[in-house]
TORKOL-4160 file (C-alpha; in steps of 0.2 Angstrom, whole numbers, padded with zeros to 4 digits, m for minus):
392
<pt num="1" X="0206" Y="m0068" Z="0052"/>
<pt num="2" X="0193" Y="m0070" Z="0038"/>
<pt num="3" X="0188" Y="m0087" Z="0031"/>
<pt num="4" X="0179" Y="m0089" Z="0015"/>
<pt num="5" X="0170" Y="m0105" Z="0011"/>
<pt num="6" X="0170" Y="m0108" Z="m0008"/>
<pt num="7" X="0157" Y="m0121" Z="m0010"/>
<pt num="8" X="0158" Y="m0124" Z="m0029"/>
<pt num="9" X="0155" Y="m0142" Z="m0027"/>
<pt num="10" X="0144" Y="m0141" Z="m0011"/>
<pt num="11" X="0149" Y="m0145" Z="0006"/>
<pt num="12" X="0149" Y="m0159" Z="0019"/>
<pt num="13" X="0156" Y="m0162" Z="0036"/>
<pt num="14" X="0171" Y="m0172" Z="0030"/>
<pt num="15" X="0175" Y="m0160" Z="0016"/>
<pt num="16" X="0175" Y="m0146" Z="0029"/>
<pt num="17" X="0187" Y="m0155" Z="0041"/>
<pt num="18" X="0198" Y="m0160" Z="0026"/>
<pt num="19" X="0200" Y="m0141" Z="0021"/>
<pt num="20" X="0204" Y="m0136" Z="0038"/>
<pt num="21" X="0218" Y="m0150" Z="0040"/>
<pt num="22" X="0224" Y="m0144" Z="0023"/>
<pt num="23" X="0225" Y="m0126" Z="0030"/>
<pt num="24" X="0237" Y="m0133" Z="0044"/>
<pt num="25" X="0226" Y="m0139" Z="0058"/>
<pt num="26" X="0235" Y="m0155" Z="0064"/>
<pt num="27" X="0224" Y="m0170" Z="0062"/>
<pt num="28" X="0232" Y="m0178" Z="0078"/>
<pt num="29" X="0227" Y="m0162" Z="0088"/>
<pt num="30" X="0209" Y="m0164" Z="0082"/>
<pt num="31" X="0209" Y="m0182" Z="0087"/>
<pt num="32" X="0216" Y="m0178" Z="0104"/>
<pt num="33" X="0204" Y="m0165" Z="0108"/>
<pt num="34" X="0189" Y="m0175" Z="0102"/>
<pt num="35" X="0195" Y="m0190" Z="0112"/>
<pt num="36" X="0190" Y="m0180" Z="0128"/>
<pt num="37" X="0172" Y="m0182" Z="0123"/>
<pt num="38" X="0161" Y="m0196" Z="0130"/>
<pt num="39" X="0162" Y="m0205" Z="0114"/>
<pt num="40" X="0172" Y="m0221" Z="0110"/>
<pt num="41" X="0177" Y="m0232" Z="0095"/>
<pt num="42" X="0181" Y="m0218" Z="0083"/>
<pt num="43" X="0196" Y="m0213" Z="0073"/>
<pt num="44" X="0201" Y="m0199" Z="0061"/>
<pt num="45" X="0213" Y="m0201" Z="0047"/>
<pt num="46" X="0219" Y="m0189" Z="0034"/>
<pt num="47" X="0226" Y="m0193" Z="0016"/>
<pt num="48" X="0233" Y="m0183" Z="0002"/>
<pt num="49" X="0224" Y="m0185" Z="m0014"/>
<pt num="50" X="0221" Y="m0176" Z="m0030"/>
<pt num="51" X="0205" Y="m0171" Z="m0038"/>
<pt num="52" X="0207" Y="m0166" Z="m0057"/>
<pt num="53" X="0225" Y="m0162" Z="m0053"/>
<pt num="54" X="0222" Y="m0151" Z="m0038"/>
<pt num="55" X="0231" Y="m0157" Z="m0022"/>
<pt num="56" X="0218" Y="m0159" Z="m0007"/>
<pt num="57" X="0216" Y="m0168" Z="0010"/>
<pt num="58" X="0203" Y="m0181" Z="0012"/>
<pt num="59" X="0198" Y="m0184" Z="0030"/>
<pt num="60" X="0189" Y="m0200" Z="0035"/>
<pt num="61" X="0180" Y="m0203" Z="0051"/>
<pt num="62" X="0178" Y="m0221" Z="0056"/>
<pt num="63" X="0168" Y="m0228" Z="0070"/>
<pt num="64" X="0162" Y="m0244" Z="0078"/>
<pt num="65" X="0144" Y="m0239" Z="0080"/>
<pt num="66" X="0129" Y="m0242" Z="0069"/>
<pt num="67" X="0123" Y="m0224" Z="0070"/>
<pt num="68" X="0111" Y="m0224" Z="0085"/>
<pt num="69" X="0097" Y="m0213" Z="0085"/>
<pt num="70" X="0101" Y="m0198" Z="0097"/>
<pt num="71" X="0090" Y="m0183" Z="0100"/>
<pt num="72" X="0095" Y="m0165" Z="0102"/>
<pt num="73" X="0096" Y="m0167" Z="0121"/>
<pt num="74" X="0108" Y="m0182" Z="0120"/>
<pt num="75" X="0120" Y="m0173" Z="0108"/>
<pt num="76" X="0119" Y="m0157" Z="0119"/>
<pt num="77" X="0124" Y="m0167" Z="0134"/>
<pt num="78" X="0138" Y="m0175" Z="0125"/>
<pt num="79" X="0145" Y="m0159" Z="0120"/>
<pt num="80" X="0142" Y="m0150" Z="0136"/>
<pt num="81" X="0151" Y="m0164" Z="0146"/>
<pt num="82" X="0167" Y="m0163" Z="0136"/>
<pt num="83" X="0181" Y="m0152" Z="0142"/>
<pt num="84" X="0180" Y="m0141" Z="0127"/>
<pt num="85" X="0183" Y="m0122" Z="0126"/>
<pt num="86" X="0167" Y="m0112" Z="0128"/>
<pt num="87" X="0168" Y="m0105" Z="0110"/>
<pt num="88" X="0169" Y="m0122" Z="0103"/>
<pt num="89" X="0154" Y="m0128" Z="0114"/>
<pt num="90" X="0144" Y="m0113" Z="0108"/>
<pt num="91" X="0148" Y="m0115" Z="0090"/>
<pt num="92" X="0144" Y="m0134" Z="0090"/>
<pt num="93" X="0128" Y="m0132" Z="0099"/>
<pt num="94" X="0123" Y="m0118" Z="0087"/>
<pt num="95" X="0126" Y="m0130" Z="0072"/>
<pt num="96" X="0116" Y="m0144" Z="0080"/>
<pt num="97" X="0102" Y="m0132" Z="0085"/>
<pt num="98" X="0100" Y="m0126" Z="0067"/>
<pt num="99" X="0099" Y="m0144" Z="0061"/>
<pt num="100" X="0087" Y="m0149" Z="0075"/>
<pt num="101" X="0076" Y="m0134" Z="0071"/>
<pt num="102" X="0075" Y="m0140" Z="0053"/>
<pt num="103" X="0072" Y="m0158" Z="0057"/>
<pt num="104" X="0058" Y="m0153" Z="0070"/>
<pt num="105" X="0049" Y="m0143" Z="0056"/>
<pt num="106" X="0050" Y="m0158" Z="0044"/>
<pt num="107" X="0044" Y="m0171" Z="0056"/>
<pt num="108" X="0032" Y="m0160" Z="0066"/>
<pt num="109" X="0040" Y="m0163" Z="0082"/>
<pt num="110" X="0047" Y="m0153" Z="0097"/>
<pt num="111" X="0066" Y="m0148" Z="0095"/>
<pt num="112" X="0071" Y="m0157" Z="0110"/>
<pt num="113" X="0063" Y="m0173" Z="0105"/>
<pt num="114" X="0069" Y="m0173" Z="0087"/>
<pt num="115" X="0079" Y="m0189" Z="0084"/>
<pt num="116" X="0094" Y="m0188" Z="0073"/>
<pt num="117" X="0099" Y="m0203" Z="0063"/>
<pt num="118" X="0113" Y="m0200" Z="0051"/>
<pt num="119" X="0117" Y="m0183" Z="0059"/>
<pt num="120" X="0117" Y="m0191" Z="0076"/>
<pt num="121" X="0131" Y="m0203" Z="0073"/>
<pt num="122" X="0149" Y="m0201" Z="0079"/>
<pt num="123" X="0155" Y="m0196" Z="0062"/>
<pt num="124" X="0143" Y="m0181" Z="0061"/>
<pt num="125" X="0147" Y="m0176" Z="0079"/>
<pt num="126" X="0166" Y="m0177" Z="0075"/>
<pt num="127" X="0163" Y="m0167" Z="0059"/>
<pt num="128" X="0153" Y="m0153" Z="0068"/>
<pt num="129" X="0163" Y="m0152" Z="0084"/>
<pt num="130" X="0179" Y="m0154" Z="0074"/>
<pt num="131" X="0175" Y="m0139" Z="0063"/>
<pt num="132" X="0172" Y="m0129" Z="0078"/>
<pt num="133" X="0189" Y="m0134" Z="0085"/>
<pt num="134" X="0197" Y="m0129" Z="0069"/>
<pt num="135" X="0189" Y="m0112" Z="0069"/>
<pt num="136" X="0196" Y="m0109" Z="0086"/>
<pt num="137" X="0213" Y="m0116" Z="0082"/>
<pt num="138" X="0215" Y="m0105" Z="0067"/>
<pt num="139" X="0209" Y="m0089" Z="0076"/>
<pt num="140" X="0195" Y="m0086" Z="0063"/>
<pt num="141" X="0185" Y="m0072" Z="0068"/>
<pt num="142" X="0173" Y="m0070" Z="0053"/>
<pt num="143" X="0167" Y="m0083" Z="0040"/>
<pt num="144" X="0159" Y="m0079" Z="0023"/>
<pt num="145" X="0154" Y="m0091" Z="0010"/>
<pt num="146" X="0149" Y="m0092" Z="m0009"/>
<pt num="147" X="0132" Y="m0097" Z="m0014"/>
<pt num="148" X="0130" Y="m0116" Z="m0011"/>
<pt num="149" X="0130" Y="m0129" Z="m0025"/>
<pt num="150" X="0116" Y="m0142" Z="m0024"/>
<pt num="151" X="0114" Y="m0158" Z="m0033"/>
<pt num="152" X="0099" Y="m0168" Z="m0039"/>
<pt num="153" X="0091" Y="m0185" Z="m0039"/>
<pt num="154" X="0088" Y="m0197" Z="m0025"/>
<pt num="155" X="0097" Y="m0204" Z="m0010"/>
<pt num="156" X="0094" Y="m0218" Z="0003"/>
<pt num="157" X="0093" Y="m0214" Z="0022"/>
<pt num="158" X="0085" Y="m0222" Z="0037"/>
<pt num="159" X="0068" Y="m0215" Z="0032"/>
<pt num="160" X="0070" Y="m0223" Z="0015"/>
<pt num="161" X="0072" Y="m0215" Z="m0002"/>
<pt num="162" X="0072" Y="m0196" Z="m0002"/>
<pt num="163" X="0075" Y="m0183" Z="m0015"/>
<pt num="164" X="0091" Y="m0173" Z="m0017"/>
<pt num="165" X="0094" Y="m0160" Z="m0010"/>
<pt num="166" X="0088" Y="m0169" Z="0006"/>
<pt num="167" X="0073" Y="m0161" Z="0015"/>
<pt num="168" X="0084" Y="m0157" Z="0030"/>
<pt num="169" X="0097" Y="m0149" Z="0019"/>
<pt num="170" X="0084" Y="m0137" Z="0011"/>
<pt num="171" X="0076" Y="m0133" Z="0027"/>
<pt num="172" X="0093" Y="m0128" Z="0035"/>
<pt num="173" X="0098" Y="m0118" Z="0020"/>
<pt num="174" X="0082" Y="m0107" Z="0021"/>
<pt num="175" X="0088" Y="m0089" Z="0018"/>
<pt num="176" X="0105" Y="m0094" Z="0011"/>
<pt num="177" X="0109" Y="m0092" Z="m0008"/>
<pt num="178" X="0109" Y="m0108" Z="m0017"/>
<pt num="179" X="0109" Y="m0114" Z="m0035"/>
<pt num="180" X="0106" Y="m0131" Z="m0044"/>
<pt num="181" X="0120" Y="m0139" Z="m0054"/>
<pt num="182" X="0111" Y="m0153" Z="m0063"/>
<pt num="183" X="0124" Y="m0165" Z="m0055"/>
<pt num="184" X="0114" Y="m0182" Z="m0050"/>
<pt num="185" X="0123" Y="m0183" Z="m0033"/>
<pt num="186" X="0121" Y="m0176" Z="m0016"/>
<pt num="187" X="0134" Y="m0162" Z="m0016"/>
<pt num="188" X="0128" Y="m0153" Z="0000"/>
<pt num="189" X="0123" Y="m0164" Z="0016"/>
<pt num="190" X="0113" Y="m0159" Z="0031"/>
<pt num="191" X="0129" Y="m0159" Z="0041"/>
<pt num="192" X="0138" Y="m0148" Z="0029"/>
<pt num="193" X="0124" Y="m0136" Z="0027"/>
<pt num="194" X="0122" Y="m0134" Z="0046"/>
<pt num="195" X="0140" Y="m0129" Z="0047"/>
<pt num="196" X="0141" Y="m0116" Z="0033"/>
<pt num="197" X="0123" Y="m0109" Z="0037"/>
<pt num="198" X="0128" Y="m0107" Z="0055"/>
<pt num="199" X="0146" Y="m0100" Z="0053"/>
<pt num="200" X="0144" Y="m0089" Z="0038"/>
<pt num="201" X="0138" Y="m0071" Z="0042"/>
<pt num="202" X="0135" Y="m0067" Z="0024"/>
<pt num="203" X="0136" Y="m0075" Z="0007"/>
<pt num="204" X="0142" Y="m0069" Z="m0010"/>
<pt num="205" X="0159" Y="m0065" Z="m0019"/>
<pt num="206" X="0176" Y="m0067" Z="m0011"/>
<pt num="207" X="0178" Y="m0052" Z="0001"/>
<pt num="208" X="0192" Y="m0039" Z="m0001"/>
<pt num="209" X="0206" Y="m0048" Z="0009"/>
<pt num="210" X="0224" Y="m0052" Z="0008"/>
<pt num="211" X="0225" Y="m0071" Z="0005"/>
<pt num="212" X="0236" Y="m0080" Z="0018"/>
<pt num="213" X="0232" Y="m0099" Z="0015"/>
<pt num="214" X="0221" Y="m0110" Z="0004"/>
<pt num="215" X="0214" Y="m0127" Z="0010"/>
<pt num="216" X="0206" Y="m0140" Z="m0001"/>
<pt num="217" X="0195" Y="m0153" Z="0007"/>
<pt num="218" X="0190" Y="m0168" Z="m0004"/>
<pt num="219" X="0173" Y="m0177" Z="m0004"/>
<pt num="220" X="0172" Y="m0196" Z="m0005"/>
<pt num="221" X="0165" Y="m0196" Z="m0023"/>
<pt num="222" X="0173" Y="m0192" Z="m0040"/>
<pt num="223" X="0163" Y="m0180" Z="m0051"/>
<pt num="224" X="0164" Y="m0179" Z="m0069"/>
<pt num="225" X="0160" Y="m0161" Z="m0072"/>
<pt num="226" X="0171" Y="m0153" Z="m0058"/>
<pt num="227" X="0183" Y="m0157" Z="m0044"/>
<pt num="228" X="0173" Y="m0163" Z="m0029"/>
<pt num="229" X="0182" Y="m0151" Z="m0017"/>
<pt num="230" X="0178" Y="m0138" Z="m0004"/>
<pt num="231" X="0190" Y="m0123" Z="m0004"/>
<pt num="232" X="0193" Y="m0113" Z="0012"/>
<pt num="233" X="0202" Y="m0097" Z="0009"/>
<pt num="234" X="0209" Y="m0088" Z="0025"/>
<pt num="235" X="0217" Y="m0071" Z="0026"/>
<pt num="236" X="0216" Y="m0053" Z="0033"/>
<pt num="237" X="0204" Y="m0039" Z="0029"/>
<pt num="238" X="0212" Y="m0024" Z="0020"/>
<pt num="239" X="0204" Y="m0013" Z="0033"/>
<pt num="240" X="0194" Y="m0014" Z="0049"/>
<pt num="241" X="0179" Y="m0008" Z="0039"/>
<pt num="242" X="0164" Y="m0018" Z="0045"/>
<pt num="243" X="0154" Y="m0015" Z="0030"/>
<pt num="244" X="0150" Y="m0030" Z="0019"/>
<pt num="245" X="0147" Y="m0029" Z="0001"/>
<pt num="246" X="0137" Y="m0040" Z="m0011"/>
<pt num="247" X="0127" Y="m0039" Z="m0027"/>
<pt num="248" X="0108" Y="m0040" Z="m0029"/>
<pt num="249" X="0095" Y="m0038" Z="m0042"/>
<pt num="250" X="0082" Y="m0024" Z="m0041"/>
<pt num="251" X="0065" Y="m0029" Z="m0049"/>
<pt num="252" X="0052" Y="m0015" Z="m0051"/>
<pt num="253" X="0035" Y="m0012" Z="m0059"/>
<pt num="254" X="0022" Y="0002" Z="m0057"/>
<pt num="255" X="0003" Y="m0002" Z="m0056"/>
<pt num="256" X="m0012" Y="0009" Z="m0056"/>
<pt num="257" X="m0027" Y="m0003" Z="m0059"/>
<pt num="258" X="m0025" Y="m0017" Z="m0045"/>
<pt num="259" X="m0036" Y="m0019" Z="m0030"/>
<pt num="260" X="m0026" Y="m0011" Z="m0015"/>
<pt num="261" X="m0031" Y="m0026" Z="m0004"/>
<pt num="262" X="m0020" Y="m0038" Z="m0015"/>
<pt num="263" X="m0004" Y="m0029" Z="m0010"/>
<pt num="264" X="m0002" Y="m0037" Z="0007"/>
<pt num="265" X="m0004" Y="m0054" Z="m0001"/>
<pt num="266" X="0008" Y="m0051" Z="m0015"/>
<pt num="267" X="0021" Y="m0045" Z="m0002"/>
<pt num="268" X="0020" Y="m0061" Z="0008"/>
<pt num="269" X="0022" Y="m0072" Z="m0008"/>
<pt num="270" X="0037" Y="m0062" Z="m0014"/>
<pt num="271" X="0046" Y="m0065" Z="0003"/>
<pt num="272" X="0042" Y="m0083" Z="0001"/>
<pt num="273" X="0050" Y="m0083" Z="m0016"/>
<pt num="274" X="0066" Y="m0076" Z="m0009"/>
<pt num="275" X="0064" Y="m0058" Z="m0009"/>
<pt num="276" X="0077" Y="m0049" Z="0003"/>
<pt num="277" X="0065" Y="m0033" Z="0004"/>
<pt num="278" X="0049" Y="m0027" Z="m0004"/>
<pt num="279" X="0043" Y="m0009" Z="m0004"/>
<pt num="280" X="0028" Y="0001" Z="m0011"/>
<pt num="281" X="0030" Y="0019" Z="m0016"/>
<pt num="282" X="0016" Y="0031" Z="m0022"/>
<pt num="283" X="0019" Y="0037" Z="m0040"/>
<pt num="284" X="0009" Y="0047" Z="m0053"/>
<pt num="285" X="0008" Y="0038" Z="m0070"/>
<pt num="286" X="0003" Y="0043" Z="m0087"/>
<pt num="287" X="m0013" Y="0053" Z="m0088"/>
<pt num="288" X="m0009" Y="0059" Z="m0070"/>
<pt num="289" X="m0016" Y="0043" Z="m0063"/>
<pt num="290" X="m0010" Y="0039" Z="m0045"/>
<pt num="291" X="m0002" Y="0022" Z="m0044"/>
<pt num="292" X="0010" Y="0011" Z="m0034"/>
<pt num="293" X="0028" Y="0006" Z="m0038"/>
<pt num="294" X="0033" Y="m0011" Z="m0032"/>
<pt num="295" X="0052" Y="m0013" Z="m0029"/>
<pt num="296" X="0059" Y="m0030" Z="m0024"/>
<pt num="297" X="0077" Y="m0033" Z="m0019"/>
<pt num="298" X="0083" Y="m0051" Z="m0022"/>
<pt num="299" X="0098" Y="m0062" Z="m0026"/>
<pt num="300" X="0102" Y="m0066" Z="m0044"/>
<pt num="301" X="0096" Y="m0084" Z="m0041"/>
<pt num="302" X="0078" Y="m0078" Z="m0036"/>
<pt num="303" X="0076" Y="m0065" Z="m0050"/>
<pt num="304" X="0066" Y="m0076" Z="m0062"/>
<pt num="305" X="0054" Y="m0082" Z="m0049"/>
<pt num="306" X="0051" Y="m0064" Z="m0042"/>
<pt num="307" X="0047" Y="m0058" Z="m0060"/>
<pt num="308" X="0035" Y="m0073" Z="m0063"/>
<pt num="309" X="0027" Y="m0069" Z="m0046"/>
<pt num="310" X="0024" Y="m0050" Z="m0051"/>
<pt num="311" X="0017" Y="m0054" Z="m0068"/>
<pt num="312" X="0006" Y="m0068" Z="m0062"/>
<pt num="313" X="m0001" Y="m0061" Z="m0045"/>
<pt num="314" X="m0002" Y="m0042" Z="m0051"/>
<pt num="315" X="m0010" Y="m0033" Z="m0065"/>
<pt num="316" X="0007" Y="m0027" Z="m0072"/>
<pt num="317" X="0011" Y="m0032" Z="m0090"/>
<pt num="318" X="0029" Y="m0029" Z="m0088"/>
<pt num="319" X="0043" Y="m0027" Z="m0076"/>
<pt num="320" X="0061" Y="m0020" Z="m0076"/>
<pt num="321" X="0076" Y="m0026" Z="m0067"/>
<pt num="322" X="0094" Y="m0022" Z="m0065"/>
<pt num="323" X="0109" Y="m0027" Z="m0055"/>
<pt num="324" X="0115" Y="m0016" Z="m0040"/>
<pt num="325" X="0129" Y="m0016" Z="m0028"/>
<pt num="326" X="0126" Y="m0013" Z="m0010"/>
<pt num="327" X="0135" Y="m0010" Z="0007"/>
<pt num="328" X="0128" Y="m0018" Z="0022"/>
<pt num="329" X="0133" Y="m0018" Z="0041"/>
<pt num="330" X="0139" Y="m0034" Z="0047"/>
<pt num="331" X="0125" Y="m0044" Z="0056"/>
<pt num="332" X="0123" Y="m0061" Z="0064"/>
<pt num="333" X="0110" Y="m0070" Z="0074"/>
<pt num="334" X="0114" Y="m0074" Z="0092"/>
<pt num="335" X="0104" Y="m0082" Z="0106"/>
<pt num="336" X="0101" Y="m0073" Z="0122"/>
<pt num="337" X="0092" Y="m0077" Z="0138"/>
<pt num="338" X="0076" Y="m0067" Z="0140"/>
<pt num="339" X="0060" Y="m0067" Z="0151"/>
<pt num="340" X="0053" Y="m0079" Z="0138"/>
<pt num="341" X="0068" Y="m0091" Z="0138"/>
<pt num="342" X="0082" Y="m0092" Z="0126"/>
<pt num="343" X="0078" Y="m0083" Z="0110"/>
<pt num="344" X="0087" Y="m0077" Z="0094"/>
<pt num="345" X="0091" Y="m0058" Z="0091"/>
<pt num="346" X="0099" Y="m0049" Z="0077"/>
<pt num="347" X="0117" Y="m0042" Z="0081"/>
<pt num="348" X="0122" Y="m0027" Z="0070"/>
<pt num="349" X="0140" Y="m0020" Z="0071"/>
<pt num="350" X="0143" Y="m0002" Z="0067"/>
<pt num="351" X="0159" Y="0005" Z="0059"/>
<pt num="352" X="0165" Y="0011" Z="0076"/>
<pt num="353" X="0164" Y="m0007" Z="0083"/>
<pt num="354" X="0148" Y="m0004" Z="0093"/>
<pt num="355" X="0136" Y="m0018" Z="0092"/>
<pt num="356" X="0117" Y="m0016" Z="0093"/>
<pt num="357" X="0105" Y="m0031" Z="0097"/>
<pt num="358" X="0088" Y="m0030" Z="0089"/>
<pt num="359" X="0073" Y="m0041" Z="0093"/>
<pt num="360" X="0067" Y="m0051" Z="0077"/>
<pt num="361" X="0049" Y="m0047" Z="0072"/>
<pt num="362" X="0045" Y="m0065" Z="0068"/>
<pt num="363" X="0051" Y="m0071" Z="0085"/>
<pt num="364" X="0041" Y="m0057" Z="0094"/>
<pt num="365" X="0026" Y="m0061" Z="0084"/>
<pt num="366" X="0027" Y="m0080" Z="0089"/>
<pt num="367" X="0029" Y="m0076" Z="0107"/>
<pt num="368" X="0015" Y="m0063" Z="0107"/>
<pt num="369" X="0003" Y="m0075" Z="0099"/>
<pt num="370" X="0008" Y="m0090" Z="0110"/>
<pt num="371" X="0007" Y="m0080" Z="0127"/>
<pt num="372" X="m0008" Y="m0069" Z="0122"/>
<pt num="373" X="0002" Y="m0053" Z="0124"/>
<pt num="374" X="0003" Y="m0037" Z="0114"/>
<pt num="375" X="0018" Y="m0038" Z="0103"/>
<pt num="376" X="0024" Y="m0021" Z="0109"/>
<pt num="377" X="0025" Y="m0028" Z="0127"/>
<pt num="378" X="0035" Y="m0043" Z="0120"/>
<pt num="379" X="0047" Y="m0031" Z="0110"/>
<pt num="380" X="0049" Y="m0019" Z="0125"/>
<pt num="381" X="0053" Y="m0034" Z="0137"/>
<pt num="382" X="0066" Y="m0041" Z="0125"/>
<pt num="383" X="0074" Y="m0024" Z="0123"/>
<pt num="384" X="0075" Y="m0022" Z="0142"/>
<pt num="385" X="0083" Y="m0040" Z="0143"/>
<pt num="386" X="0096" Y="m0034" Z="0129"/>
<pt num="387" X="0100" Y="m0019" Z="0139"/>
<pt num="388" X="0105" Y="m0029" Z="0154"/>
<pt num="389" X="0118" Y="m0038" Z="0144"/>
<pt num="390" X="0128" Y="m0022" Z="0143"/>
<pt num="391" X="0139" Y="m0016" Z="0128"/>
<pt num="392" X="0143" Y="m0029" Z="0114"/>
């Protein structure tokens, strides 16, 4: 079964649970499963409401605590000590791990020592573990999502007044297509961004599928410009084809008068701006001058930033761009045990169902620098560790 998260008004933890309950997951079942966790004093209720005429479910998590500060180790212990199915435990820890990594970068701390404030409260734990339970209950095997809508302005947290989107939300959504709405509200929360960024294997248009059910989860606020809802659509793929499709923008320009030493710098900046891929190709230009064509693949949302970068950082006086469709193999990031500890690797699935795990370059680079080893040694070692896991 496929689930498509349509985040036209952003996403939060309670909106996610609300959409799943609207899809048919019994709220009493969620409460029963979560009650087995070493947490006390919380309750989950669901109410039927309407947002701009659309029927939706609003889930509310109430608790008796004042959001104590828990670190990643505390939360991991809570989840691991609960009698939950292994897939639920893995998904829950993956979501919290992504949030912890983002918080660690913001506060310049080690992941294990990062203290969650709002995200460490019972309501956030219930939202994240509850979402993992719903995925398991519905038998969802693949999750895709739309680009994520973001608000603007300011909000208040334990650290004080912070900008919207919150720093943690932006850090969690690195590599995820997003867009601004101009709405002066926090549409996407750290909890919601952690859930969708971890679960979704790709982002884009609604995939080719036979729609089975549609669930609407309501946010706590009313919005003037749109219904404050998260829509989750479930269904079945028309074929077992593992290819995924999306639309991108190709930005190109040809240069024959720039210092070649600058190309590496330009490439780094383009990736920072959101480029999906950057390539150089030798070309012959007018008057038979040798030159270099720069080709950049990016999302529509990053097009103008990429164009500005090329015109500012290179000697080009003009660029061309066009939209293109592409087919890509299904891929996801999984954590494996290696000689260097637990590390993320890329998992690619081929049309025949065979899965190949590939070490991530940035991970190998970081390990090589930290351990003073040649990167080829790190890469080969991880490949051997992957080989020990067997097929799939």
